N, C-alpha and C positions, 0 to 999 in steps of 0.2 A: 503304428507310427514309424513312418519310414525312417530307415537309421541311415545317419546321414555318414558320408565315406570318412570321415576324421573319424569317426567310432566304431566304423565295422570291425578294424584290424583287432582294437581290444575286446570288444564284445564275441568275436568268435574264440578267441582264447580264454575270455572267461564270461559266458554270460551272463547278464544281470538278472539276479534272481526274482526280479521285480517282473521281470517280461516271465510270460507261464507258456509264450504261444509265438514260434516265428516260423512266417511263410519263405520258403526262399525260390523265387519263378527268375523266367526269364528265358532267353532263346539259347542261350550258351546253358546246354545240358550236362557237359560235365562237369561247368564252374556248379551248377548247381547240387549235382549231387556233391563233390568237392569241398563245399559249404555246411551244407548238410552233415555230412561225415564228421567237420572239423566241429561242428557245436555239438552234436551228440558225445562225440570222445570227451569234448571239455567237460560233457555233463557229465558222463556215467566212465569213462575209460576206455573198458571194453565194451563193443555196439553186441558183442557175441553172447553177453550176459544174458540168460534167461530169465534171471528175478529181480532185473533191473531195467530191462528193455522190451519193449513192445513192440509189435510192427503191426500196422494196419494198414487198407489197402483205401481209397474214396469211397470204391464201390460197397466193400464191407462194412461201412460205417455210413453209408446211407439207407443200406438193407435192416441194418439194426443202430437203429441211434442212441440206443442207451449203452452202448459196448463203450465208447469212445468217452463219456463221462465217467465208466466204471473204469477204464485203464488210469485214467488221468487221476479218480480217485485211491487207486490202489496202492498200497505201502510193500516197496522192499523187500522181501523175508529177511535180508543179509542185514539190511540197513542202508541208506547212503540217499542218493539222490535219484529219482524214477525219469526214466526216456521213453515218450510216447514218438514210434515214427510212424508219417503215415503218406503215403505215396501214391499219386496217379488221384489228385482231388480233382472232382467236378465242381462246376457251381451249383449244384444241390447240396454241395456240401456247405453253402455259407448259411442259410441258417441253423443248421443244426452247431457249426461253430461260433454263433451269434449265441446262440442258448447255454453253450459250453460258458462264454465270457460273461455272462448276466451269470450264474452260479456256478464260478468255479469253486473247485473243491478245496477246501484248505491245505494240499500239500504243497510239497515242495517237484511235482512231475512238471517235466520239461516236455512240450509235445513241441514237434518237427514236423512242418510239411513241405516236402518235397512237391514245388507244382512244374508247371512247364511255362511257357510263353504266355504271361497275362496280359491282355491288351490292355486299358488304360478304361477299357466300355465293364470289364469284367467284375464283379458283385463282392469276389474274394478275395480279389488285390483291393479294392475300396475295403474292405474290413480290415484287411492286416494294415494295411495305410490310415487307417483311421484316428481320433487322441485317445483313442481306450490305449492306456497305459500295459495291459496285460497282454497285447501282441503288437509285436513290431513284424515287417516285411524287409528281406534282403535282397536286391533285385541283382541278375547276373546277366550284365548285356557282354557282348565281344570289346573287348579291349582296343583304342587305336595305337598306332603304329606304336608313341612313344612307351605306353604301359604295359604293351606287350613284350616291349624289348627289355623292360624292366623287371617283369617277369621272367623272361628265358634267366637273363643275368641273374637272380635271386637264384633260380633252379640251379644255374650250373655251378654257381660260388656250394649252396647248399651240397653237392656232389662233387665240390673239390676241386672244378676245372676252371683254367685258368681261361679267358676268352677274352681278346681284343674288341672295341667298340663295333669293328667292321664287319668280326662274324656273328657276334648278339645280331647284327644286323641283318646279315644273308641269315641267317635260322629263323628270325622273324617272317622273312618272305616264304622260305620253304616249309616249317611247321605248320598243322593242320592247326584250325582256330581253337577247336573244343578243347578246353580245360585237361581234363583227363588226358586224351591222346596227346596232347602235347607233353606232359608229364612223361607218360610213357617213351616215347620218342626221346628225351632229356635223357631217362635215367640210361633205354640201349644206347643212346650215344656216347655219354658217359663211360657205361662198359669199355666201351671198344677204343675210346682214349686213356682210359684209366687214370684215378683217381692222383692229384699233383701233377698233371702234366696242362699244358697248353694247347686248344683245340685248335686247328687247321684247319683252311677250305678242301682241303686234300681227304680232310676226316668227315668231313660233312657230304662229300660227292661220295663218297664209300659206305656209306651208312644210312644216310636220310635222303639220296638224291634218289627218290619213289618216280613213276612214272609220271604225274603231274607236275614236279617241279623240274624232270629233267626236259618235259615238252615245254614249259617254260624258259629255260634256257635255249633251246632249240627255236623257239618264238622270237626270242631278242636277238638270237644271232642272226637267223633268215630275215627280220625288219631291216639290220643293219649291213646285211649282202643284197640291200634290193629285192628280195625273193617274194613279189604277192601272194602267188598261187600258194606256195609254200605257208607264208603268215595263214591264207585265207583257212587253211587245212587244219593247221594246228589251235587256230581261236576256233574252229568248230568242237574240236575234241575237250579242248579245256572248258570252253563253255557248258559242254555234255557232259562235262565230271563238275559243275557249278562252281569253277574257280572265279572269284570274285573279279568283276572289271577293276576293281581299285587295285589290286593283288598283282595282276597284268601289269598295268599303266605305271606300279612302284621297280615293277623288277625291268621293264625298257626305262625308267628313269635312271637307273643304277646304272645301269648299260652305257647309258650315251653319258652321264657321269664321268664311268671308266675311261670313255672314247676321248671326250675331250680332255681331260687330267695327260692322259697318253698321247693326244694330239701334241700339247703343250712342251712334253718335250721331245717328241719326232720337232718342234718348229725349233726347239734348243739346240738342235745338232745330233740330237742320240737317235740310233736307227729304232722305227718300228719294230722290231726284234725288243732289243734294249729297253725301249719303253713299257712294250707289255709284260718284261720282266720286273719291271719295278711297283707294279698295279698292286696294292696291299688291299684285301685279300688277295694272294696270287692267283691266276685265271688258270684254270681247271688244265693241264698237258694238252690234253684230247682239244681245247678250243685255242690253243697259243696262235698258230698259224692262222685261223679264220682271224683271231683279234687282230693280228699285226695287219692283215691285209683291211681291215676296216677303218681302222688308225690311219691307214693310207688316204680311205677313201672319202672320210668324211674330217672337214676342214672344221676347227674349231668354232667356226662362224656358225656354220651347218651344223651337229652336233648343239650348240648354244640353242639355235634354234627350233631344234627338235625337241629339246628340253623345255621350252616353254609351250611349247604345243601339247607336249607331255602332263606340265604342269595344271595348264586350262581344264586338260581334258579331266584330270583328277576331279578339280574343283568344279565342275559341271556334273558329272554321274553322281555326286555328293548330293545334289540338290534333289528334292522331292518331285516327282513323277517324269525324272530324262530317264531315257530311253538307254542306260547305259551300255548295254552289250553293244547296241550300235555305235555309240558315242565312241567306244573304245576298238571297235573292229574300223570304223573310216579311220580313228588316228593314226593307228598302227600300218593301215593300209594308205594310208598317205605319205606316212616318211618310208614306206619301202617302195612307194612308186617311183 
C-alpha cells in the first residue's frame, strides 16, 4: 500500500507492526536514506546491533533467494524486534519478495528496502503499492518551495537557531536539494551562528556561499546591470553544474522583487543608498553599490514587467516537454538586453 502523506510522520516514528516490508524509493537519495534510517531506528534503536540487524544487498538476495526468508524468520538472540535492511534492489528482486509476502514468517521482523528512483512501470514499485497489507511504499520526491522552507525552518529550530522568513527563503535557494546534504549544511551553519542566536544574511554568505550560490548572485546582478555576455557565461557554468532552471528563475525573481521595493523607497524621497540599506535581509556589503546603481536604473514599472516575465517563464519550464534551459536563458538574456 502507498502510505498517504497524513500518515507518513506517525508511521516513521512508530511503524505499524502489521506492515512487515517497507520500500523506500524516489529521486531524492538523501531523503530515501534518511527515512530508511528513521524506520530502522524506530524499530530497533541501534542500527549497529549485530544481534537485531541484518544487512543485505539486492544482488546477494538474487544470488541466494532463501537468505531473505531465513533472515526474516530469525529471532534476535537478546529478544526484541529484528530489522533486515536491503539496499540497491533490482527488478529481479520482485518475484522473490512476492514469494516472501505469500509465506511471511510468523515473527515480528521488519524488512526495509532502500531503492532508487522507481518509475511507474517498475514491478517492484507496483508490488509495494499493491493492496497487500504486509507491504508499504514511501516515495521520496524533491520538496516544493514551501515544503522545503518548512523543512529548513524545522531543522533550524531543532538547532536552536532563530531565523526570519526571508532568511529561510534565502537558505532555500542556496542549500542543496538532497536531504542529507541539506541537513549537513544546516548543522555546519548552526555551528557557525551559535545556539540561541539569530541567523543573518552575512552568516549565510560567510558559511554557505559555495561556488554555485556565488554564481547565482553574480548572474542576477549581471542581468540587472545589463551584461548579456556575462549572463551567457554564468548560465553556461550553472547549467554545467546541473543547477535547475527554476532555481535560477527564482533567484532572479527575488532580486527584482527587492529592486522594485527599493525603487519605491527611492521614488518616495530616499536616496538609492538608503533604500538599499532598508532591504531585508540586508544586501551583502560587497553588492551594496551595485544594488544602488540598479535601483536607479530600473523603474518600478520596468521591474514589475521583468517580474511578470520571470513568473511566466517559471510556469512555462514546469510544463512537460518544455526546453527549460533554453527558455530560462532566453528570459534572462532578454532582461539583460
